C-alpha positions as a Markdown table, in Angstrom:
| # | Residue | x | y | z |
|---|---|---|---|---|
| 1 | Met | 202.8 | 84.4 | 225.0 |
| 2 | Thr | 203.3 | 86.6 | 222.0 |
| 3 | Asp | 204.1 | 83.8 | 219.5 |
| 4 | Arg | 201.4 | 81.5 | 220.9 |
| 5 | Met | 198.8 | 84.3 | 220.6 |
| 6 | Ala | 199.9 | 85.0 | 217.1 |
| 7 | Ala | 199.4 | 81.3 | 216.3 |
| 8 | Val | 196.0 | 81.4 | 217.9 |
| 9 | Gln | 194.8 | 84.4 | 215.9 |
| 10 | Ser | 195.9 | 83.0 | 212.6 |
| 11 | Ala | 195.2 | 79.3 | 213.2 |
| 12 | Arg | 193.7 | 77.2 | 210.4 |
| 13 | Ser | 192.0 | 75.1 | 213.1 |
| 14 | Leu | 189.7 | 72.2 | 212.9 |
| 15 | Asn | 187.6 | 70.5 | 215.6 |
| 16 | Tyr | 188.1 | 66.8 | 216.0 |
| 17 | Tyr | 186.6 | 63.5 | 217.1 |
| 18 | Pro | 186.9 | 60.1 | 215.4 |
| 19 | Ser | 183.7 | 59.2 | 213.4 |
| 20 | Asp | 183.1 | 56.2 | 215.6 |
| 21 | Ala | 184.0 | 57.6 | 219.0 |
| 22 | Gly | 182.7 | 61.1 | 219.8 |
| 23 | Trp | 183.1 | 63.1 | 222.9 |
| 24 | Ser | 184.4 | 61.1 | 225.9 |
| 25 | Ala | 184.4 | 57.9 | 223.8 |
| 26 | Met | 187.4 | 59.2 | 222.0 |
| 27 | Trp | 189.4 | 58.7 | 225.2 |
| 28 | Thr | 187.8 | 55.6 | 226.6 |
| 29 | Gly | 188.2 | 53.9 | 223.3 |
| 30 | Phe | 191.4 | 55.6 | 222.2 |
| 31 | Asp | 192.5 | 54.4 | 218.8 |
| 32 | Ala | 195.9 | 55.8 | 217.8 |
| 33 | Val | 195.8 | 54.3 | 214.4 |
| 34 | Lys | 192.5 | 55.9 | 213.6 |
| 35 | Ile | 193.5 | 59.2 | 215.0 |
| 36 | Asp | 196.7 | 59.2 | 212.9 |
| 37 | Ala | 194.8 | 58.6 | 209.7 |
| 38 | Asp | 192.3 | 61.3 | 210.6 |
| 39 | Leu | 194.9 | 63.9 | 211.5 |
| 40 | Ala | 196.6 | 63.2 | 208.2 |
| 41 | Lys | 193.3 | 64.3 | 206.6 |
| 42 | Val | 193.2 | 67.4 | 208.8 |
| 43 | Ala | 196.7 | 68.3 | 207.6 |
| 44 | Ala | 195.9 | 67.5 | 204.0 |
| 45 | Leu | 193.0 | 70.0 | 204.1 |
| 46 | Gly | 195.6 | 72.7 | 204.9 |
| 47 | Ala | 195.0 | 73.0 | 208.7 |
| 48 | Asp | 197.8 | 73.8 | 211.0 |
| 49 | Thr | 195.9 | 73.3 | 214.3 |
| 50 | Val | 193.5 | 70.8 | 215.8 |
| 51 | Arg | 191.3 | 71.2 | 218.8 |
| 52 | Val | 190.9 | 68.4 | 221.3 |
| 53 | Ile | 188.5 | 68.3 | 224.3 |
| 54 | Val | 189.3 | 66.7 | 227.6 |
| 55 | Phe | 186.7 | 65.3 | 230.0 |
| 56 | Pro | 187.5 | 65.0 | 233.8 |
| 57 | Gln | 185.1 | 62.1 | 234.2 |
| 58 | Ala | 187.0 | 60.1 | 231.6 |
| 59 | Phe | 190.5 | 61.2 | 232.5 |
| 60 | Gly | 189.9 | 60.7 | 236.2 |
| 61 | Trp | 188.9 | 63.1 | 238.9 |
| 62 | Pro | 190.3 | 64.7 | 241.0 |
| 63 | Thr | 193.5 | 63.1 | 239.9 |
| 64 | Pro | 194.1 | 62.3 | 236.2 |
| 65 | Lys | 194.9 | 58.6 | 235.5 |
| 66 | Pro | 198.4 | 58.1 | 234.1 |
| 67 | Glu | 197.0 | 56.1 | 231.2 |
| 68 | Tyr | 194.9 | 59.0 | 230.1 |
| 69 | Ala | 197.7 | 61.5 | 230.5 |
| 70 | Glu | 199.6 | 59.1 | 228.1 |
| 71 | Lys | 196.7 | 59.2 | 225.7 |
| 72 | Leu | 196.8 | 63.0 | 225.6 |
| 73 | Arg | 200.6 | 62.9 | 225.1 |
| 74 | Lys | 200.2 | 60.4 | 222.2 |
| 75 | Phe | 197.5 | 62.7 | 220.6 |
| 76 | Val | 199.8 | 65.7 | 220.8 |
| 77 | Ser | 202.7 | 63.6 | 219.4 |
| 78 | Ile | 200.5 | 62.4 | 216.5 |
| 79 | Ala | 199.3 | 65.9 | 215.7 |
| 80 | Asp | 202.9 | 67.2 | 215.7 |
| 81 | Ala | 204.0 | 64.4 | 213.3 |
| 82 | His | 201.5 | 65.9 | 210.8 |
| 83 | Gly | 202.6 | 69.4 | 211.4 |
| 84 | Leu | 199.7 | 70.3 | 213.6 |
| 85 | Thr | 199.6 | 72.3 | 216.8 |
| 86 | Val | 196.9 | 71.6 | 219.4 |
| 87 | Lys | 194.3 | 73.7 | 221.3 |
| 88 | Val | 193.2 | 71.9 | 224.5 |
| 89 | Thr | 189.7 | 72.3 | 226.0 |
| 90 | Leu | 189.4 | 71.4 | 229.7 |
| 91 | Phe | 186.4 | 70.7 | 232.0 |
| 92 | Asp | 183.8 | 69.6 | 229.5 |
| 93 | Trp | 180.8 | 67.8 | 230.9 |
| 94 | Trp | 181.8 | 69.1 | 234.3 |
| 95 | Ser | 180.2 | 71.5 | 236.8 |
| 96 | Gly | 181.9 | 71.0 | 240.1 |
| 97 | Tyr | 182.4 | 74.7 | 240.6 |
| 98 | Asn | 182.7 | 74.4 | 244.4 |
| 99 | Glu | 185.9 | 72.4 | 243.9 |
| 100 | Val | 188.4 | 75.2 | 243.0 |
| 101 | Gly | 191.4 | 73.6 | 244.6 |
| 102 | Asn | 190.8 | 70.2 | 242.9 |
| 103 | Ser | 190.1 | 72.1 | 239.6 |
| 104 | Val | 193.5 | 73.9 | 239.7 |
| 105 | Asn | 195.4 | 70.7 | 240.7 |
| 106 | Trp | 193.7 | 68.7 | 238.0 |
| 107 | Ala | 194.4 | 71.3 | 235.3 |
| 108 | Lys | 198.0 | 71.5 | 236.5 |
| 109 | Ser | 198.4 | 67.7 | 236.2 |
| 110 | Val | 196.9 | 67.6 | 232.7 |
| 111 | Leu | 198.8 | 70.7 | 231.4 |
| 112 | Ala | 202.1 | 70.4 | 233.2 |
| 113 | Pro | 203.9 | 68.7 | 230.3 |
| 114 | Tyr | 202.8 | 71.4 | 227.9 |
| 115 | Val | 203.4 | 74.6 | 229.8 |
| 116 | Asp | 206.5 | 75.4 | 227.7 |
| 117 | Asp | 205.6 | 73.1 | 224.8 |
| 118 | Arg | 204.9 | 75.1 | 221.7 |
| 119 | Arg | 203.0 | 72.2 | 220.2 |
| 120 | Val | 200.1 | 73.3 | 222.5 |
| 121 | Ile | 199.2 | 76.9 | 221.6 |
| 122 | Ala | 196.2 | 77.6 | 223.8 |
| 123 | Val | 193.9 | 76.3 | 226.6 |
| 124 | Glu | 190.1 | 76.8 | 226.7 |
| 125 | Leu | 189.1 | 76.5 | 230.3 |
| 126 | Lys | 185.4 | 75.6 | 229.7 |
| 127 | Asn | 183.5 | 74.7 | 226.6 |
| 128 | Glu | 180.5 | 77.0 | 226.0 |
| 129 | Phe | 180.7 | 78.7 | 229.3 |
| 130 | Gln | 177.5 | 80.1 | 230.8 |
| 131 | Pro | 178.1 | 83.6 | 232.1 |
| 132 | Ala | 174.8 | 83.7 | 233.9 |
| 133 | Asp | 175.9 | 80.9 | 236.2 |
| 134 | Thr | 177.3 | 82.8 | 239.2 |
| 135 | Ala | 179.0 | 79.7 | 240.6 |
| 136 | Ala | 180.8 | 79.2 | 237.3 |
| 137 | Val | 181.9 | 82.8 | 237.2 |
| 138 | Thr | 183.2 | 82.6 | 240.8 |
| 139 | Trp | 185.0 | 79.5 | 239.9 |
| 140 | Val | 186.7 | 80.8 | 236.8 |
| 141 | Lys | 187.8 | 84.0 | 238.5 |
| 142 | Gln | 189.9 | 81.8 | 240.8 |
| 143 | Val | 191.1 | 79.3 | 238.3 |
| 144 | Ile | 192.5 | 81.8 | 235.8 |
| 145 | Pro | 195.0 | 83.4 | 238.1 |
| 146 | Ala | 196.0 | 80.1 | 239.6 |
| 147 | Ile | 196.8 | 78.6 | 236.2 |
| 148 | Arg | 198.6 | 81.8 | 235.1 |
| 149 | Ser | 200.8 | 81.5 | 238.2 |
| 150 | Trp | 202.5 | 78.4 | 236.8 |
| 151 | Ala | 201.7 | 78.7 | 233.1 |
| 152 | Pro | 202.0 | 82.4 | 232.3 |
| 153 | Asn | 202.7 | 81.8 | 228.6 |
| 154 | Leu | 199.6 | 79.7 | 227.9 |
| 155 | Pro | 196.9 | 81.8 | 226.3 |
| 156 | Leu | 193.6 | 81.2 | 228.1 |
| 157 | Thr | 190.0 | 81.5 | 226.8 |
| 158 | Leu | 186.4 | 80.6 | 227.3 |
| 159 | Ser | 183.9 | 79.9 | 224.5 |
| 160 | Val | 180.2 | 80.8 | 224.3 |
| 161 | Asp | 177.5 | 78.8 | 222.6 |
| 162 | Gly | 175.6 | 80.1 | 219.6 |
| 163 | Gly | 172.6 | 81.2 | 221.6 |
| 164 | Thr | 174.6 | 83.1 | 224.2 |
| 165 | Gly | 176.6 | 84.8 | 221.5 |
| 166 | Ala | 177.9 | 88.4 | 221.7 |
| 167 | Thr | 175.7 | 89.2 | 224.7 |
| 168 | Gly | 177.3 | 86.4 | 226.7 |
| 169 | Met | 180.8 | 87.4 | 225.6 |
| 170 | Ala | 180.2 | 90.9 | 226.9 |
| 171 | Gln | 179.0 | 89.4 | 230.2 |
| 172 | Ile | 182.1 | 87.3 | 230.5 |
| 173 | Lys | 184.3 | 90.3 | 229.8 |
| 174 | Ser | 182.5 | 92.4 | 232.4 |
| 175 | Ser | 182.8 | 89.6 | 235.0 |
| 176 | Leu | 186.5 | 89.1 | 234.5 |
| 177 | Thr | 187.9 | 92.6 | 234.5 |
| 178 | Ala | 190.3 | 91.6 | 237.3 |
| 179 | Thr | 191.3 | 88.3 | 235.6 |
| 180 | Pro | 190.8 | 88.9 | 231.9 |
| 181 | Leu | 191.0 | 86.3 | 229.2 |
| 182 | Asp | 193.7 | 86.4 | 226.5 |
| 183 | Tyr | 191.2 | 86.1 | 223.7 |
| 184 | Tyr | 187.5 | 85.2 | 223.2 |
| 185 | Asp | 186.2 | 82.1 | 221.4 |
| 186 | Phe | 182.9 | 82.7 | 219.5 |
| 187 | His | 180.9 | 79.6 | 218.5 |
| 188 | Phe | 178.9 | 80.7 | 215.5 |
| 189 | Tyr | 176.0 | 78.7 | 214.3 |
| 190 | Gly | 173.7 | 81.5 | 213.2 |
| 191 | Ser | 172.7 | 82.4 | 209.6 |
| 192 | Ser | 175.8 | 82.4 | 207.5 |
| 193 | Glu | 174.2 | 85.1 | 205.3 |
| 194 | Arg | 174.4 | 87.5 | 208.3 |
| 195 | Ala | 177.8 | 86.2 | 209.5 |
| 196 | Leu | 179.6 | 89.5 | 209.1 |
| 197 | Ala | 177.1 | 91.4 | 211.2 |
| 198 | Glu | 177.1 | 88.8 | 214.0 |
| 199 | Ile | 180.9 | 88.6 | 214.0 |
| 200 | Arg | 181.2 | 92.4 | 214.3 |
| 201 | Lys | 178.7 | 92.3 | 217.2 |
| 202 | Ala | 181.0 | 89.7 | 218.9 |
| 203 | Gln | 184.0 | 91.9 | 218.3 |
| 204 | Ala | 182.4 | 95.0 | 219.7 |
| 205 | Ala | 181.3 | 93.1 | 222.8 |
| 206 | Val | 184.8 | 92.4 | 223.9 |
| 207 | Ala | 186.9 | 95.0 | 222.1 |
| 208 | Pro | 189.9 | 95.4 | 222.1 |
| 209 | Ser | 190.4 | 91.7 | 223.0 |
| 210 | Pro | 191.0 | 89.3 | 220.1 |
| 211 | Val | 188.2 | 87.1 | 218.8 |
| 212 | Val | 188.4 | 83.7 | 217.1 |
| 213 | Ile | 185.6 | 81.5 | 215.8 |
| 214 | Gly | 186.2 | 78.3 | 217.6 |
| 215 | Glu | 183.3 | 76.4 | 216.1 |
| 216 | Thr | 181.0 | 77.0 | 213.1 |
| 217 | Gly | 179.1 | 74.9 | 210.6 |
| 218 | Val | 175.7 | 73.5 | 209.7 |
| 219 | Ser | 174.5 | 70.0 | 209.6 |
| 220 | Ser | 173.9 | 68.3 | 206.3 |
| 221 | Ala | 171.0 | 66.5 | 207.9 |
| 222 | Val | 169.3 | 69.9 | 207.9 |
| 223 | Val | 170.6 | 71.4 | 204.6 |
| 224 | Ser | 172.1 | 70.0 | 201.4 |
| 225 | Glu | 175.8 | 69.1 | 201.4 |
| 226 | Gly | 176.2 | 71.9 | 198.9 |
| 227 | Glu | 174.6 | 74.5 | 201.3 |
| 228 | Gln | 176.8 | 73.1 | 204.1 |
| 229 | Gly | 179.8 | 74.0 | 202.0 |
| 230 | Ala | 178.4 | 77.4 | 201.1 |
| 231 | Tyr | 177.7 | 78.1 | 204.7 |
| 232 | Leu | 181.4 | 77.7 | 205.6 |
| 233 | Ala | 182.4 | 79.7 | 202.6 |
| 234 | Arg | 180.3 | 82.6 | 203.8 |
| 235 | Val | 181.7 | 82.4 | 207.3 |
| 236 | Phe | 185.3 | 82.3 | 206.1 |
| 237 | Arg | 184.7 | 85.4 | 203.9 |
| 238 | Ala | 182.8 | 87.3 | 206.6 |
| 239 | Ala | 185.5 | 86.6 | 209.2 |
| 240 | Ala | 188.2 | 87.8 | 206.8 |
| 241 | Thr | 186.3 | 91.0 | 206.1 |
| 242 | Ala | 185.9 | 91.5 | 209.9 |
| 243 | Gly | 189.6 | 90.9 | 210.5 |
| 244 | Val | 189.1 | 87.6 | 212.3 |
| 245 | Gly | 192.0 | 85.3 | 211.2 |
| 246 | Ser | 191.0 | 82.0 | 212.7 |
| 247 | Val | 187.8 | 80.0 | 211.8 |
| 248 | Ser | 187.4 | 76.4 | 213.0 |
| 249 | Pro | 184.8 | 74.3 | 211.3 |
| 250 | Trp | 182.9 | 71.8 | 213.4 |
| 251 | Thr | 183.9 | 69.1 | 212.7 |
| 252 | Leu | 186.2 | 66.8 | 210.7 |
| 253 | Asn | 183.8 | 63.8 | 210.6 |
| 254 | Asp | 180.2 | 62.9 | 210.6 |
| 255 | Phe | 179.4 | 60.4 | 213.4 |
| 256 | Ala | 178.3 | 56.8 | 212.9 |
| 257 | Ser | 175.2 | 55.6 | 214.7 |
| 258 | Gly | 176.1 | 55.1 | 218.4 |
| 259 | Ala | 179.3 | 57.1 | 218.2 |
| 260 | Ile | 178.0 | 59.8 | 220.5 |
| 261 | Pro | 177.8 | 58.5 | 224.1 |
| 262 | Pro | 174.2 | 58.2 | 225.4 |
| 263 | Asn | 174.9 | 60.5 | 228.4 |
| 264 | Ser | 175.5 | 63.4 | 226.0 |
| 265 | Gln | 172.4 | 65.6 | 225.5 |
| 266 | Val | 173.1 | 65.7 | 221.7 |
| 267 | Ser | 173.2 | 61.9 | 221.3 |
| 268 | Thr | 169.5 | 61.8 | 220.3 |
| 269 | Met | 169.6 | 64.8 | 217.9 |
| 270 | Pro | 170.0 | 63.5 | 214.3 |
| 271 | Ala | 171.5 | 66.8 | 213.1 |
| 272 | Gln | 174.5 | 66.4 | 215.5 |
| 273 | Tyr | 175.7 | 63.4 | 213.5 |
| 274 | Lys | 176.1 | 65.3 | 210.2 |
| 275 | Phe | 178.3 | 68.3 | 210.8 |
| 276 | Gly | 181.5 | 66.7 | 209.3 |
| 277 | Leu | 183.6 | 67.6 | 206.4 |
| 278 | Tyr | 183.8 | 63.9 | 205.8 |
| 279 | Arg | 181.0 | 61.3 | 205.9 |
| 280 | Ala | 181.2 | 58.6 | 208.6 |
| 281 | Asp | 182.4 | 56.2 | 205.9 |
| 282 | Gly | 185.4 | 58.5 | 205.3 |
| 283 | Thr | 184.4 | 60.0 | 201.9 |
| 284 | Ala | 184.7 | 63.7 | 201.4 |
| 285 | Lys | 181.7 | 66.0 | 201.4 |
| 286 | Phe | 181.5 | 69.2 | 199.4 |
| 287 | Ala | 182.4 | 71.1 | 202.5 |
| 288 | Ala | 185.9 | 69.5 | 202.5 |
| 289 | Thr | 186.5 | 71.1 | 199.1 |
| 290 | Val | 185.5 | 74.5 | 200.4 |
| 291 | Val | 187.7 | 74.3 | 203.5 |
| 292 | Ser | 190.7 | 73.1 | 201.5 |
| 293 | Ser | 190.2 | 75.8 | 198.9 |
| 294 | Trp | 190.2 | 78.5 | 201.5 |
| 295 | Trp | 193.1 | 77.2 | 203.6 |
| 296 | Asn | 195.3 | 76.4 | 200.6 |
| 297 | Thr | 194.5 | 79.3 | 198.2 |
| 298 | Gly | 192.6 | 81.9 | 200.1 |
| 299 | Val | 190.1 | 81.9 | 197.3 |
| 300 | Leu | 186.4 | 80.9 | 197.3 |
| 301 | Pro | 185.0 | 81.4 | 193.8 |
| 302 | Asn | 181.3 | 82.0 | 193.1 |
| 303 | Ser | 181.4 | 78.7 | 191.2 |
| 304 | Leu | 180.9 | 77.0 | 194.6 |
| 305 | Leu | 177.3 | 78.2 | 194.4 |
| 306 | Asn | 176.6 | 76.0 | 191.3 |
| 307 | Leu | 175.5 | 79.0 | 189.2 |
| 308 | Gly | 175.5 | 76.9 | 186.1 |
| 309 | Phe | 173.5 | 74.0 | 187.6 |
| 310 | Glu | 176.2 | 71.5 | 186.6 |
| 311 | Ala | 176.9 | 70.1 | 190.1 |
| 312 | Ala | 175.3 | 67.0 | 191.5 |
| 313 | Ala | 172.1 | 67.8 | 193.4 |
| 314 | Ser | 173.8 | 67.0 | 196.8 |
| 315 | Asp | 176.5 | 69.5 | 196.1 |
| 316 | Ser | 174.2 | 72.4 | 195.2 |
| 317 | Pro | 173.3 | 75.1 | 197.7 |
| 318 | Trp | 170.2 | 76.2 | 195.7 |
| 319 | Arg | 167.0 | 75.8 | 197.7 |
| 320 | Leu | 163.3 | 76.1 | 196.6 |
| 321 | Ala | 160.6 | 78.5 | 197.8 |
| 322 | Asn | 156.9 | 78.5 | 197.3 |
| 323 | Thr | 156.9 | 75.1 | 195.8 |
| 324 | Asp | 153.1 | 74.8 | 196.4 |
| 325 | Ala | 152.9 | 77.0 | 193.3 |
| 326 | Gly | 155.2 | 74.7 | 191.3 |
| 327 | Ala | 158.7 | 73.3 | 191.9 |
| 328 | Pro | 161.5 | 73.9 | 189.5 |
| 329 | Val | 163.8 | 71.0 | 188.5 |
| 330 | Ile | 167.3 | 70.7 | 187.2 |
| 331 | Val | 167.2 | 69.2 | 183.6 |
| 332 | Ser | 169.4 | 68.3 | 180.8 |
| 333 | Asp | 166.9 | 68.9 | 177.9 |
| 334 | Leu | 168.2 | 72.4 | 177.2 |
| 335 | Ala | 171.2 | 74.4 | 178.4 |
| 336 | Arg | 172.8 | 77.7 | 177.3 |
| 337 | Ser | 176.2 | 76.3 | 178.3 |
| 338 | Gly | 177.3 | 73.0 | 179.8 |
| 339 | Thr | 174.6 | 70.3 | 180.0 |
| 340 | Arg | 172.1 | 71.4 | 182.6 |
| 341 | Ser | 169.7 | 74.2 | 183.4 |
| 342 | Ala | 166.8 | 75.0 | 185.8 |
| 343 | Arg | 163.3 | 74.5 | 184.4 |
| 344 | Phe | 160.0 | 76.0 | 185.6 |
| 345 | Ala | 156.8 | 74.7 | 184.0 |
| 346 | Gly | 153.1 | 75.0 | 184.8 |
| 347 | Thr | 153.6 | 77.3 | 187.8 |
| 348 | Thr | 151.0 | 79.5 | 189.7 |
| 349 | Arg | 151.6 | 81.7 | 192.8 |
| 350 | Thr | 150.8 | 81.7 | 196.5 |
| 351 | Ala | 150.2 | 84.4 | 199.0 |
| 352 | Ala | 153.9 | 84.2 | 199.7 |
| 353 | Gly | 154.8 | 84.9 | 196.1 |
| 354 | Leu | 156.1 | 83.2 | 193.0 |
| 355 | Pro | 157.9 | 79.8 | 193.0 |
| 356 | Ser | 161.6 | 80.4 | 193.0 |
| 357 | Met | 165.1 | 79.0 | 193.4 |
| 358 | Val | 167.1 | 80.8 | 196.0 |
| 359 | Thr | 170.7 | 81.1 | 197.0 |
| 360 | Ser | 172.9 | 83.6 | 198.8 |
| 361 | Pro | 176.3 | 84.9 | 197.7 |
| 362 | Ile | 179.6 | 84.1 | 199.4 |
| 363 | Thr | 180.6 | 87.8 | 199.7 |
| 364 | Pro | 179.1 | 89.4 | 202.9 |
| 365 | Val | 176.6 | 92.2 | 202.5 |
| 366 | Gln | 177.5 | 95.7 | 203.7 |
| 367 | Ala | 175.1 | 98.6 | 203.3 |
| 368 | Gly | 176.0 | 101.1 | 200.6 |
| 369 | Tyr | 177.8 | 98.5 | 198.4 |
| 370 | Arg | 176.6 | 98.0 | 194.8 |
| 371 | Trp | 175.5 | 94.6 | 193.8 |
| 372 | Arg | 174.7 | 93.1 | 190.4 |
| 373 | Ala | 173.1 | 89.8 | 189.5 |
| 374 | Glu | 172.3 | 88.3 | 186.1 |
| 375 | Ala | 170.9 | 85.1 | 184.6 |
| 376 | Tyr | 169.9 | 83.9 | 181.2 |
| 377 | Ala | 166.3 | 82.7 | 180.7 |
| 378 | Arg | 164.5 | 81.2 | 177.7 |
| 379 | Gly | 160.8 | 80.6 | 177.3 |
| 380 | Ala | 158.5 | 78.2 | 175.4 |
| 381 | Asn | 154.9 | 79.4 | 175.4 |
| 382 | Ala | 155.8 | 81.3 | 178.5 |
| 383 | Thr | 153.2 | 83.3 | 180.4 |
| 384 | Gly | 153.1 | 85.2 | 183.7 |
| 385 | Val | 156.2 | 86.7 | 185.4 |
| 386 | Thr | 159.8 | 85.4 | 184.9 |
| 387 | Glu | 162.5 | 87.5 | 186.5 |
| 388 | Ile | 165.3 | 87.5 | 189.0 |
| 389 | Ala | 165.4 | 89.5 | 192.2 |
| 390 | Leu | 167.7 | 90.6 | 195.1 |
| 391 | Ser | 165.9 | 90.5 | 198.4 |
| 392 | Trp | 167.5 | 92.3 | 201.3 |
| 393 | Phe | 167.3 | 91.4 | 205.1 |
| 394 | Asp | 168.4 | 93.1 | 208.3 |
| 395 | Val | 170.5 | 91.6 | 211.1 |
| 396 | Asn | 167.5 | 89.9 | 212.6 |
| 397 | Gly | 166.5 | 88.3 | 209.3 |
| 398 | Lys | 163.6 | 90.7 | 208.7 |
| 399 | Trp | 162.9 | 91.5 | 205.0 |
| 400 | Ile | 163.7 | 95.1 | 204.1 |
| 401 | Ser | 163.1 | 95.4 | 200.3 |
| 402 | Gln | 163.5 | 93.8 | 196.9 |
| 403 | Asn | 165.0 | 94.8 | 193.6 |
| 404 | Thr | 163.9 | 93.0 | 190.4 |
| 405 | Ser | 165.3 | 92.6 | 186.9 |
| 406 | Asn | 163.8 | 93.1 | 183.5 |
| 407 | Arg | 161.3 | 90.3 | 182.7 |
| 408 | Leu | 161.4 | 87.6 | 180.1 |
| 409 | Pro | 159.0 | 88.3 | 177.3 |
| 410 | Ala | 155.9 | 86.1 | 177.0 |
| 411 | Gly | 155.7 | 83.3 | 174.4 |
| 412 | Asn | 158.8 | 81.8 | 172.7 |
| 413 | Ser | 162.1 | 83.4 | 173.3 |
| 414 | Ser | 165.8 | 82.8 | 172.8 |
| 415 | Trp | 168.3 | 83.0 | 175.7 |
| 416 | Thr | 167.7 | 86.5 | 177.2 |
| 417 | Lys | 169.8 | 88.2 | 179.9 |
| 418 | Leu | 168.0 | 89.3 | 183.0 |
| 419 | Val | 169.9 | 91.8 | 185.0 |
| 420 | Val | 169.3 | 93.5 | 188.4 |
| 421 | Glu | 171.6 | 96.1 | 189.9 |
| 422 | Ala | 171.1 | 97.7 | 193.3 |
| 423 | Val | 172.8 | 99.3 | 196.2 |
| 424 | Ala | 172.4 | 97.4 | 199.5 |
| 425 | Pro | 170.0 | 99.5 | 201.5 |
| 426 | Ala | 170.6 | 101.0 | 205.0 |
| 427 | Gly | 170.4 | 98.2 | 207.6 |
| 428 | Ala | 171.0 | 95.4 | 205.1 |
| 429 | Thr | 173.2 | 92.6 | 206.4 |
| 430 | Ser | 172.3 | 89.8 | 203.9 |
| 431 | Val | 170.8 | 89.3 | 200.5 |
| 432 | Gln | 169.2 | 86.4 | 198.6 |
| 433 | Leu | 169.1 | 85.9 | 194.9 |
| 434 | His | 165.8 | 84.6 | 193.6 |
| 435 | Leu | 165.1 | 83.1 | 190.2 |
| 436 | Lys | 161.3 | 83.3 | 189.7 |
| 437 | Ser | 158.7 | 82.1 | 187.3 |
| 438 | Gly | 155.0 | 82.3 | 188.3 |
| 439 | Asp | 151.6 | 82.1 | 186.6 |
| 440 | Asn | 153.5 | 80.4 | 183.8 |
| 441 | Thr | 151.4 | 77.8 | 181.9 |
| 442 | Gly | 154.4 | 77.3 | 179.6 |
| 443 | Thr | 158.0 | 76.5 | 180.3 |
| 444 | Val | 161.0 | 78.6 | 181.2 |
| 445 | Trp | 164.7 | 77.6 | 181.6 |
| 446 | Phe | 167.4 | 79.5 | 183.6 |
| 447 | Asp | 171.2 | 79.1 | 183.1 |
| 448 | Asp | 174.5 | 80.9 | 183.6 |
| 449 | Val | 173.7 | 82.9 | 186.7 |
| 450 | Ala | 176.2 | 85.4 | 188.1 |
| 451 | Val | 176.2 | 87.6 | 191.2 |
| 452 | Ser | 178.8 | 90.1 | 192.3 |
């Protein structure tokens, strides 16, 4: 158990389905050649573990079909050939909680070859377990000791969904005092800016039991590919600060149209198709660079935030605010360094404030820590207010306060450094950096931003 638990807690783990065959379709249309190529990518990113999900309805219930047991054997073998261990999730898309005996026998049939096989490091009994379901709780209380009777060295866990979160983890721990889990699997899909606070809540809910983040990410159908990468960077850094050693991005691949079986409730949700580190055509997204950097070097530089505006638009995490008062654009007509800058021209303001470009740092916020941000700005016939600001938010995303820099002088100016320094206020769990220019009938450029 000890060596497997150590592997679980430090695993550089990635969730996996083929891009053309998600969920149960991975097994019904098992393609060993495709899986081999994909797991080579997983290993190349720096991962050492891959998660695979098993479906009773596909594998055969209440007795697994031999051909599906062979598919799982082949998957484990392919993973091992690429230096990857495997985490196995059981009982997905399944709710037969009155069938305890069949559940135990089915699990034993699936897991028997791997009880003492160090290529399989852990078993998740149920994906995104619902602790308010009394039938599910009664079921798992019986299944845990039954599996441990013949597989005492296999670490067992349950995961919770993003909505259930720390509260659900606490409910599970309370319900399973007589049959405790070996560790808890937190699926984090909240605000990455507040990841540290949320991870610490999850840890507190189940302390002193270990916690891993078994799924995390954001869809590039909802945010830019640049922000998708920055999201993962923030979660990696927050987890490290909290002492959580294993963070598993969801997922390796985007999904092609039709790849998610229609009986899945997520098959009609466009966002579910775009969580991958790789696009469905196999090309790498910015998020793949972020994950590779963290797993191979342990370093996530601020340059990932495109602070000099040199990255392609798709790879930039900057977002716009109050665009009704004027939208800044990235231009190449003037730059302090490199070839590009951010330009505001002909702006006004709204009741919500000045038009701005917004990003959040990779480093997690902790109250009492000092922060510094700077940017260079230059004006041509500038009017109004041009400044940068740090805006602080609490664990619920409620605005606390703002600190602003010196302002760019009106009229024509050379490149001028705007600086804001502040201590994160009590209750702050996240910060946003805003570049602002409002009531500006002229033009202003920003370049060479820094935040630390």
